[in-house]
VOSE-866315 format. One record per residue: x, y, z of N, C-alpha, C, O, CB in turn; residue in three letters. Coordinates in steps of 0.2 Angstrom, whole numbers, plus 5000, padded with zeros to 4 digits. Atoms other than C-alpha are relative to their C-alpha. Glycine has a CB too. Example, Ala and Ser with C-alpha at 12.3 -4.5 7.8 and 13.67 -1.06 7.14 Angstrom:
500449945000506249785039500450065000500950055003499550005006ALA/499649944999506849955036499650055003499950115004500250024993SER/
This chain:
500649965001532851684969499749994993499149984993500250075002MET/500250025006532751644951499649944999499149934996500650004995LYS/500350075000532251464954499350015003498949985001500449955004THR/500649994996530851524966499550034995498950014994500150045006LEU/500449965005530151644952499849954995499249954992500450064997ILE/500250055005530251504939499549955002499149934998500749974997ARG/500550044997529351384950499350035001498850004999500349975007LEU/500749975000527951504953499750014993499150014993500150075004MET/500349995007527751544935499849944997499349934994500650034995VAL/500250065003527751364930499449975004499049945001500649955002ALA/500650024996526451334944499450034998498950004997500150015007GLY/500649965002525351474938499849974993499249974991500250074999ALA/500150025007525551404920499649935000499149934997500749994996PHE/500350074999525051224925499350015003498849985001500449955004VAL/500649984997523651294936499550034995498950014995500150045006PHE/500449975005522951394922499749954995499149954993500350064996SER/500250055005522851244910499549955004499149935001500649974997PHE/500550054997522051134923499350035001498850005001500349995007ALA/500749974999520651264926499750004994499150004994500150075003GLN/500450005006520251284908499849934998499249924995500550034994SER/500350075001520151094906499449985004499049955002500649955001GLY/500650014995518951084921499450044997498950014997500250025007TYR/500549965003517951224913499749974994499149964993500250074998ALA/500250035006517851134896499649935002499149924999500649984996GLN/500350064998517350974905499350015003498849975002500449965006MET/500749994997515851054914499650034995499050024995500150065006GLN/500449975005515251144898499849944995499349964991500450054997ALA/500250065005515150974888499349985002499149975008500549955000SER/500750034999513350904886500049935003500549905001499550014994PRO/500050074997512950744896499949954994499549964989499549995005PRO/500150065005513050584886499449965001499349945007500749965000VAL/500650044999511450504883500149934997500549924992499450034996THR/499950075003511350314881499649994994499150024992499749955006PRO/500350015007510950244864499449965001499349925006500649964996ALA/500750045000509250174860500249934999500649914995499550034995ALA/499950075002509149984860499949984993499450014990499649955005PRO/500150025007509349904843499449964998499149974993500749974998ALA/500550045001508049784845499450015005499650035010500149925000THR/500649994996506249804852500049945006500349895005499450004997PRO/500150054994505949714869499549954998499149964994499850045006ALA/500550065002505149544868499350015004499350045009500449945003ALA/500749994997503249544871500049965007500249915007499549984995PRO/500150034993502749504889499449964999499049964995500050055006THR/500550054999501549374894499450045001499450095005500149945005ALA/500749964999499649434894499950015008500049965011499449974996PRO/500149994993499249514910499349965003498949954999499950075002LYS/500550044997498049414922499450055001499650115003500249965006ALA/500549954998496349494924499950015007500049975011499349974997LYS/500049984994496049594939499349975003498849965000500050075001LYS/500650024997494749534952499550065000499750115000500149975007ALA/500549944999493149634953500250045005500450025011499349975001PRO/499849954994493349794963499749985006500049995011499850074997MET/500350014994492049744975499649935000499349924994499550065002MET/500450065000491249574980499350025001499150075003500349955005SER/500750004999489449544981499950025008499450065009499649944999ALA/500149994993489649545000500150085002499850115006500449965005LYS/499849934999490549715000499550054997499350105001500750024997ALA/500649965003489149794989499450005004499150055005499849974993LYS/500650014995487849725001500150055006499750085008499949935001GLU/499849964994488749805016500050084998499850115002500749985002CYS/500049935002488949975006499350025000499150085002500450014994SER/500749985000487149975003499750015007499350065008499549954995ALA/500249994993486749945021500250065003499950105007500249945004LYS/499749944997487950085026499650064997499550115001500850004999ALA/500449955003487050195014499350015003499150075004499949994992ASP/500750004997485350155021500150045007499650075009499749935001GLU/499949974994486050205038500350075000500450105005500449955005GLN/499749935001486850365031500650015004500750065007499550055002LYS/499349994997488550325038500550034995500550024989500249935002LEU/499449975003490050425033500749995004500749995010499850074998HIS/499350004997491950425036500249945004500149885002500050065005GLY/499750054996492650325050499449955002499649895002500350025006LYS/500650044998490950255056499849954994499749894995499450045002ALA/500250045006490550195038500549944999500449884998499950044994ARG/499550055002492250105036500049955006500049895004500750045001LYS/500150054995492050015053499449964999499549905000500050045007GLU/500750045001490249965049500249954994500049894995499450054999TYR/499850045006490849895032500449945002500349885000500250044994ARG/499650054998492249795040499749955004499849895003500650035004GLU/500450054996491149715053499549964996499449904997499750045006LYS/500550045004489849675040500349954996500049904995499650064996CYS/499650055005491049595028500249945004500249885002500650034997LYS/499850064996491649485043499449965002499549915005500450025006LYS/500650044997489849435047499850025007499449985010500149934999GLY/500249984994489749525063499450045001499150055006500650035004GLU/500649964999488249625059499549974995498949994995500150074997MET/
């Protein structure tokens, strides 16, 4: 019986230390990565973007404006116009 009590006390003792270690681990702040020592190498210059709208697209938009088209009808008209179907 004494052995059982000693095992229970020892188990409780070990368990209490395990719980306090876990609590300390949770309370510590997260580790942040260190900043790089040297700045990054400069990248190659970016290529210029193409114009937002081509001349054909602008022409088709103007035609859609003349017809007062909006929404899906305007989109379909502009697509057909750019393909040369109109």
